C-alpha positions as CSV (number, residue, x, y, z in Angstrom):
1,M,88.5,65.3,104.3
2,H,88.8,68.8,102.9
3,E,92.0,69.6,100.7
4,R,93.0,72.5,103.2
5,S,92.7,70.2,106.3
6,S,94.3,67.4,104.7
7,G,97.3,69.3,103.6
8,A,98.0,70.5,107.1
9,D,98.0,66.9,108.2
10,L,100.3,65.8,105.5
11,A,102.6,68.6,106.1
12,A,102.6,67.8,110.0
13,I,103.6,64.0,109.0
14,L,106.7,65.6,106.5
15,R,107.9,67.7,109.3
16,K,108.9,64.8,111.3
17,E,110.1,62.9,108.0
18,V,112.4,66.0,106.7
19,E,114.3,65.9,110.0
20,R,115.8,62.8,108.8
21,Y,117.1,64.1,105.5
22,P,120.7,66.0,105.5
23,V,120.5,69.5,104.3
24,G,120.3,69.7,100.5
25,T,118.9,66.3,100.0
26,R,116.0,65.8,97.7
27,L,112.7,64.5,99.4
28,P,110.7,62.0,97.5
29,S,108.7,63.0,94.4
30,S,105.2,64.2,94.8
31,R,103.9,61.0,92.9
32,A,105.8,59.2,95.5
33,L,104.3,61.2,98.2
34,M,101.0,60.7,96.8
35,E,100.9,57.1,96.6
36,R,102.6,56.6,100.0
37,H,100.0,58.7,101.8
38,Q,97.1,58.1,99.4
39,V,96.3,61.8,98.8
40,S,95.5,64.3,95.7
41,P,98.0,66.2,93.9
42,V,96.5,69.4,95.5
43,T,97.2,68.0,99.2
44,V,100.8,67.3,98.3
45,S,101.2,70.7,96.8
46,R,99.6,72.5,99.7
47,A,101.7,70.4,102.2
48,I,104.9,71.4,100.4
49,A,103.8,75.1,100.4
50,L,103.5,74.9,104.1
51,L,106.8,73.4,104.6
52,A,108.3,75.8,102.6
53,A,106.6,78.8,104.3
54,D,108.2,77.5,107.8
55,G,111.8,77.3,105.9
56,L,112.0,73.6,106.2
57,V,112.3,72.8,102.6
58,V,113.1,74.7,99.1
59,S,111.4,74.0,95.9
60,R,113.5,74.1,92.5
61,P,111.3,74.1,89.6
62,G,112.4,71.0,87.3
63,A,114.6,69.6,90.0
64,G,112.4,68.5,93.3
65,V,112.0,69.7,96.7
66,F,115.0,69.6,98.9
67,R,115.5,70.0,102.6
68,A,116.7,73.9,103.4
69,A,119.5,74.8,105.7
70,P,118.6,75.8,109.2
71,P,117.6,79.3,109.7
72,R,120.6,81.4,111.1
73,T,120.3,82.3,114.8
74,A,118.0,85.2,115.2
75,P,119.9,88.6,116.0
76,P,119.3,90.0,119.6
77,A,116.1,91.6,120.0
78,G,116.2,95.9,120.3
79,D,115.1,97.9,122.5
80,T,111.6,99.2,121.6
81,S,110.6,100.7,124.8
82,W,111.0,104.2,123.3
83,Q,107.6,103.5,121.0
84,E,105.6,103.6,124.5
85,V,106.4,107.4,124.6
86,A,106.2,108.2,121.0
87,L,102.6,106.2,120.5
88,S,101.2,108.1,123.6
89,A,102.4,111.6,122.6
90,E,99.0,112.6,121.6
91,A,97.1,111.2,124.8
92,G,94.9,113.9,126.2
93,I,95.1,116.0,123.1
94,P,91.6,115.9,121.7
95,P,90.6,114.1,119.4
96,A,92.3,110.9,121.0
97,R,92.6,107.9,118.8
98,S,92.6,104.4,119.9
99,T,92.9,101.5,117.6
100,D,91.4,98.5,119.5
101,A,91.2,95.7,117.0
102,S,90.7,92.9,119.4
103,G,87.1,92.4,117.8
104,V,88.4,92.2,114.0
105,F,91.2,89.9,115.2
106,G,88.6,87.8,116.9
107,A,86.7,87.5,113.9
108,L,89.7,87.0,111.5
109,A,91.2,84.2,113.8
110,L,91.8,81.0,111.9
111,P,91.5,78.1,114.5
112,P,93.5,74.7,114.0
113,A,92.1,72.2,111.7
114,E,91.0,70.1,114.8
115,V,88.7,72.7,115.9
116,I,85.2,73.6,114.6
117,D,85.1,77.2,113.4
118,L,81.5,78.5,114.6
119,N,83.5,81.9,114.9
120,G,84.4,83.2,111.1
121,G,82.5,85.6,109.3
122,Y,83.4,84.3,105.9
123,L,82.3,81.4,103.9
124,H,83.9,77.8,103.9
125,A,85.7,77.2,100.9
126,S,83.0,74.6,99.8
127,L,80.5,77.4,99.6
128,Q,82.9,79.6,97.5
129,P,82.6,79.6,93.8
130,E,86.3,78.7,93.9
131,R,86.3,77.3,90.1
132,A,84.4,80.2,89.0
133,L,86.9,82.6,90.6
134,A,89.8,81.0,89.2
135,A,88.3,81.3,85.7
136,A,87.2,85.1,86.3
137,L,91.0,85.6,87.3
138,A,92.4,83.8,84.4
139,R,90.2,85.6,81.8
140,A,90.6,89.1,83.5
141,G,94.4,88.6,83.2
142,R,94.1,88.2,79.6
143,R,92.0,91.1,78.8
144,P,93.8,94.1,76.8
145,G,94.8,96.7,79.4
146,A,94.1,94.6,82.4
147,W,97.4,95.4,83.9
148,G,97.0,99.0,83.5
149,R,95.9,101.7,85.7
150,P,91.9,102.0,86.1
151,P,90.1,105.1,86.8
152,L,90.3,106.3,90.3
153,E,86.5,105.8,90.7
154,G,86.7,102.1,89.4
155,L,86.0,100.5,85.9
156,P,83.0,102.3,84.4
157,E,81.6,98.9,83.4
158,L,81.9,97.7,87.1
159,R,80.4,100.9,88.6
160,A,77.5,100.4,86.1
161,W,77.0,96.8,87.5
162,F,77.0,98.0,90.9
163,A,74.6,100.7,90.4
164,R,72.1,98.3,88.8
165,D,72.6,95.8,91.5
166,V,71.8,98.5,94.2
167,G,68.9,99.6,91.8
168,G,66.3,102.5,92.0
169,T,67.5,105.7,90.8
170,V,71.3,105.2,91.4
171,S,73.7,105.7,88.3
172,A,77.2,104.8,87.6
173,A,78.1,108.1,88.2
174,E,77.3,108.0,91.6
175,V,79.3,104.7,92.5
176,L,82.9,104.6,93.7
177,V,84.5,101.1,93.9
178,T,86.6,100.4,96.8
179,A,88.9,97.6,98.3
180,G,86.1,95.6,100.2
181,G,83.5,96.6,102.7
182,Q,86.1,97.4,105.3
183,S,87.8,99.9,103.4
184,A,84.4,101.5,102.2
185,L,83.5,102.0,105.8
186,T,86.7,103.6,106.8
187,T,86.3,105.8,103.8
188,A,82.8,106.7,104.7
189,L,83.6,107.7,108.2
190,R,86.6,109.7,107.6
191,S,84.8,111.4,104.8
192,L,81.8,112.4,106.7
193,A,82.6,112.9,110.2
194,A,85.1,115.2,111.8
195,P,87.8,113.7,114.4
196,G,86.1,113.8,117.8
197,A,82.7,113.9,116.6
198,A,80.0,111.3,117.7
199,V,78.8,108.9,115.3
200,L,75.6,106.8,115.9
201,V,75.6,102.9,115.9
202,E,73.1,100.3,116.3
203,S,73.9,98.2,119.4
204,P,74.8,95.7,119.3
205,T,77.1,96.0,116.0
206,Y,79.7,94.8,114.1
207,P,83.3,95.0,115.9
208,G,85.1,96.4,112.8
209,L,82.7,99.2,112.7
210,L,83.5,100.3,116.4
211,A,87.3,99.7,115.5
212,V,87.1,102.1,112.2
213,A,85.1,104.6,114.3
214,R,87.6,104.8,117.0
215,S,91.0,104.8,115.1
216,A,89.6,107.8,113.0
217,G,89.0,109.7,116.6
218,L,85.3,109.3,116.5
219,R,83.2,108.6,119.5
220,P,80.6,105.7,118.6
221,V,77.2,106.2,120.5
222,P,75.2,103.2,120.7
223,V,71.2,103.1,119.5
224,P,69.7,99.8,120.7
225,V,68.1,97.5,118.2
226,D,65.3,95.1,118.7
227,G,63.7,92.4,116.4
228,D,62.5,95.0,113.9
229,G,65.8,96.7,113.6
230,V,66.8,100.2,115.1
231,R,64.4,101.9,117.4
232,P,63.4,105.3,115.9
233,E,62.6,106.9,119.2
234,L,65.9,106.4,120.6
235,L,67.5,107.3,117.3
236,A,65.9,110.9,117.3
237,E,66.9,111.0,121.0
238,A,70.7,110.4,120.2
239,F,70.8,112.7,117.4
240,A,69.2,115.4,119.6
241,A,71.7,114.4,122.6
242,T,75.0,114.0,120.4
243,G,74.5,116.5,117.4
244,A,75.9,113.5,115.5
245,R,75.8,114.0,111.8
246,V,76.2,110.0,110.9
247,F,74.2,107.2,111.4
248,V,75.8,103.5,110.5
249,C,73.1,101.0,110.4
250,Q,72.7,97.3,108.8
251,P,69.0,97.3,107.6
252,L,69.3,93.8,106.5
253,F,70.0,90.7,108.6
254,Q,72.0,93.0,111.0
255,N,75.2,91.9,112.4
256,P,75.0,90.2,114.9
257,T,71.2,90.2,115.8
258,G,70.0,89.1,112.2
259,A,67.2,91.7,112.6
260,V,65.6,93.2,109.3
261,L,64.5,96.7,109.6
262,S,60.7,96.8,109.3
263,A,58.7,98.5,106.8
264,A,57.1,100.9,109.2
265,R,60.5,102.1,110.6
266,R,62.5,102.5,107.2
267,P,60.8,105.8,106.2
268,E,61.0,107.1,110.0
269,V,64.8,106.4,110.1
270,L,65.3,108.4,107.0
271,R,62.8,111.2,108.1
272,I,64.8,111.4,111.6
273,A,68.3,111.7,109.9
274,R,67.0,114.4,107.3
275,A,65.7,116.4,110.4
276,A,69.0,116.0,111.8
277,G,70.8,117.0,108.8
278,A,72.7,113.8,109.0
279,F,73.7,111.0,106.6
280,V,73.0,107.3,107.0
281,V,75.6,105.0,106.1
282,E,74.1,101.9,104.9
283,D,76.0,99.0,105.3
284,D,74.3,96.3,102.9
285,F,76.7,93.3,103.6
286,A,74.2,90.7,103.5
287,R,72.0,91.5,100.3
288,R,73.6,88.3,98.7
289,L,73.3,86.0,102.0
290,A,69.6,85.9,102.1
291,H,68.7,82.3,102.4
292,A,66.4,80.1,100.2
293,D,63.4,80.4,102.4
294,A,63.4,84.1,102.9
295,P,61.0,86.6,101.3
296,P,62.3,88.9,98.9
297,P,64.1,91.7,100.7
298,A,63.1,95.3,100.7
299,P,65.2,97.5,98.3
300,P,68.1,99.4,100.0
301,L,67.6,102.6,101.6
302,A,69.6,104.1,98.9
303,A,67.7,103.0,95.9
304,D,65.1,105.8,96.5
305,D,67.1,108.8,98.1
306,P,67.2,111.8,95.7
307,D,68.6,114.1,98.5
308,G,71.7,112.0,99.2
309,T,70.8,111.3,102.6
310,V,71.8,107.6,102.1
311,V,75.8,106.4,101.6
312,H,75.4,102.9,100.6
313,V,78.0,100.2,101.0
314,R,77.9,97.1,99.0
315,S,80.5,94.3,98.8
316,L,81.3,91.2,96.8
317,T,83.4,89.6,99.4
318,K,80.8,88.0,101.7
319,P,78.8,85.9,99.2
320,T,82.4,85.0,97.1
321,S,85.6,84.9,99.0
322,P,87.6,87.0,101.6
323,S,90.3,87.4,99.1
324,L,87.9,89.4,96.4
325,R,87.8,92.5,98.1
326,V,85.9,94.6,95.7
327,A,82.9,96.6,97.1
328,A,81.1,100.1,96.2
329,L,80.2,103.4,98.0
330,T,77.2,105.0,96.7
331,A,76.5,108.8,97.2
332,R,75.4,111.6,95.9
333,G,76.3,115.6,96.0
334,P,79.4,116.9,97.7
335,A,79.6,113.9,99.6
336,L,80.6,111.6,96.6
337,E,83.5,114.2,95.9
338,R,84.9,114.1,99.4
339,L,84.5,110.3,99.5
340,R,86.5,110.1,96.2
341,A,89.3,112.4,97.6
342,V,89.8,110.5,100.7
343,Q,90.1,107.1,99.0
344,A,92.5,108.5,96.5
345,V,94.6,109.8,99.5
346,D,94.6,106.7,101.3
347,S,94.8,103.9,98.5
348,F,94.7,105.6,95.0
349,F,92.7,103.0,93.4
350,V,91.5,99.3,93.6
351,P,93.8,97.1,91.5
352,R,92.6,96.7,88.1
353,P,92.9,92.9,87.7
354,L,90.9,92.5,90.8
355,Q,88.0,94.7,89.3
356,E,88.3,92.8,85.8
357,A,87.9,89.5,87.7
358,A,85.0,90.9,89.7
359,L,83.0,91.8,86.4
360,E,84.2,88.5,84.8
361,L,82.6,86.7,87.7
362,V,79.5,88.7,88.1
363,G,79.0,88.6,84.0
364,A,79.4,84.8,84.0
365,P,76.5,82.7,83.6
366,G,77.2,80.6,86.6
367,W,76.7,83.9,89.0
368,G,73.2,83.2,89.3
369,H,73.6,79.8,89.9
370,H,76.1,80.3,92.5
371,L,73.8,83.0,94.5
372,R,71.0,80.1,94.3
373,S,72.9,77.4,95.7
374,L,74.5,79.4,98.2
375,A,71.0,80.4,99.4
376,G,69.9,76.9,99.8
377,A,73.4,76.0,101.6
378,L,72.6,78.7,104.1
379,R,69.3,77.8,104.8
380,D,70.3,73.9,105.4
381,R,72.7,75.0,107.5
382,R,70.7,77.6,109.5
383,Q,68.2,74.9,110.2
384,T,70.9,72.3,110.9
385,L,72.7,74.5,113.8
386,A,69.4,75.9,115.3
387,G,67.9,72.5,115.2
388,T,70.5,71.0,117.1
389,L,70.5,73.9,119.7
390,Q,66.6,73.6,119.8
391,R,66.9,69.8,120.8
392,L,69.5,70.6,123.4
393,R,69.0,74.2,124.7
394,P,66.2,75.7,123.0
395,E,66.2,78.8,125.5
396,L,69.5,80.0,123.9
397,L,67.5,80.9,120.6
398,G,65.6,83.9,120.0
399,A,61.9,84.2,119.1
400,R,62.8,84.8,115.2
401,L,65.5,83.0,113.4
402,P,67.3,85.3,110.9
403,L,66.5,84.3,107.3
404,G,69.9,85.7,106.0
405,G,73.5,86.2,106.8
406,H,75.2,83.0,108.2
407,H,75.2,83.5,112.3
408,L,72.9,83.2,115.1
409,W,72.8,85.4,118.2
410,L,72.3,83.6,121.5
411,R,71.1,85.1,124.5
412,L,73.1,83.0,127.3
413,P,71.6,82.2,130.7
414,D,71.8,85.0,133.3
415,G,75.1,85.0,135.3
416,T,77.0,83.2,132.6
417,D,80.2,84.6,131.6
418,P,80.6,84.7,127.8
419,Q,84.5,85.2,127.8
420,A,84.8,81.8,130.1
421,L,82.2,80.0,128.0
422,A,84.2,80.8,125.0
423,A,87.5,79.6,126.4
424,A,85.7,76.7,127.8
425,A,84.5,75.7,124.3
426,L,87.9,76.2,122.6
427,R,89.0,73.6,124.8
428,A,86.2,71.4,124.1
429,G,87.2,71.8,120.1
430,V,84.8,74.7,119.0
431,A,85.6,78.4,118.4
432,V,82.7,80.7,119.1
433,T,82.6,84.6,119.6
434,P,81.8,86.2,123.0
435,G,79.5,89.1,122.5
436,R,81.2,91.7,124.5
437,S,83.0,93.4,121.5
438,Y,79.5,94.1,119.9
439,F,78.9,96.6,122.3
440,T,80.2,100.1,122.6
441,A,79.3,100.1,126.4
442,E,78.3,97.5,128.8
443,P,76.1,95.0,127.2
444,P,72.6,94.6,128.8
445,A,73.1,90.6,128.8
446,A,75.3,87.4,128.1
447,F,75.4,87.3,124.5
448,L,77.3,84.7,122.1
449,R,77.5,84.7,118.4
450,L,77.6,81.4,116.3
451,G,78.5,81.5,112.8
452,Y,77.6,78.6,110.4
453,G,79.1,79.5,107.3
454,A,82.7,78.8,108.2
455,A,82.4,75.3,109.4
456,E,83.3,72.2,107.0
457,G,79.5,71.0,106.7
458,P,76.7,70.1,108.6
459,D,78.1,67.3,110.6
460,R,80.6,69.7,112.1
461,L,77.7,72.3,113.1
462,V,76.0,69.5,114.9
463,A,79.2,68.4,116.6
464,G,80.2,71.9,117.5
465,A,76.7,72.9,118.9
466,E,77.0,69.5,121.0
467,R,80.7,70.6,122.1
468,L,79.3,74.1,123.0
469,V,76.2,73.0,125.2
470,G,78.6,70.5,127.0
471,A,80.9,73.2,127.8
472,L,78.0,75.4,129.0
473,D,76.5,72.6,131.0
474,A,79.9,72.3,132.6
475,L,80.0,75.9,133.7
């Protein structure tokens, strides 16, 4: 059993035992708990941390763990009804803003330990370089000046590394370090589009992007995607119809379809954007999520873009850990100054210890080994999940499986309600994502997104697919 789930299991047992102790009484030692429950020190430590977070125990260094006093009675709730008026005061005054984070909440939700997670958007701990991250953070903390203020644009060494990683003609001076990919997208849209303007997005697309656009007062306009990426003729029509000056796309292993922008369409997309006088925001989130059996990916659109049409987003979060929120924006010309100004106003800078840790991680000999290991593990997980679905319900799978990322995009039978299916699947013990939140308007069909990066292992993927198909059959 994985340490995180076993820690939760032990905490559930200890909650019942704690009730038998008087307030202030010392609980058994960690060694005693390890022997009694046959668990590791890490499991005991996590269980105690969960109890402390619930206010049931208090840990006193050098003395032990004691039962905490019961919490005081909560004060009566205040009257917050006035906020309904305050938060709606700008309604009807353009540009109206809306912050619908339902799609984001769904992607970030942590299911109970007994539920198989085919919903999460981050790697399971077994796929993360946890030891390398811990070592990098420890080394970073000991660097001279590690806790000082970094330059607003980011550490020069980290900017240079991102520039080399993007490749082509990109230089370190054209890179801005940001606090993760979501922050980079937020900065890009707020910098490049005026409130009330249209912004073109792929359809379907990542719900977090739609939430960012709407919260900035922008109007996301969909441009359909097929197996070769965004359709250029529809992109040109959307620019002409809306006057938009920004198009956001994921050319590599698009979320959620997994599509890769074809070699023929890549120059067409840039030509259309230049003709419209528009920016292309290239969200390159899956560059380090290519599978071991994938061909070498095409270079980023930004790698050969001397005129600054492309604003590139590159993040370290997806291939490492959700808590390593370090990413980069690459831009040229006045756009870079606008991005720099907006980020400085919003968040000043990315904490230096985190930047130093990122530098230590990507500079360590084990970085390449981690990426190769991850590529193999993602390939195996894709084959396991897709193979199980192929055996049980092959009609759910598309004609081409993506060779990157960590999710599948399923086309459900006509008449299926994805929300009802997701609810039935959750009751059966597997968490999945309905496709509705990936569309800016009504979806053309019923879809479901299945992630295979967050599950504990291959056995859980097989069981999750079987439970999902069982729920679908029951509907």
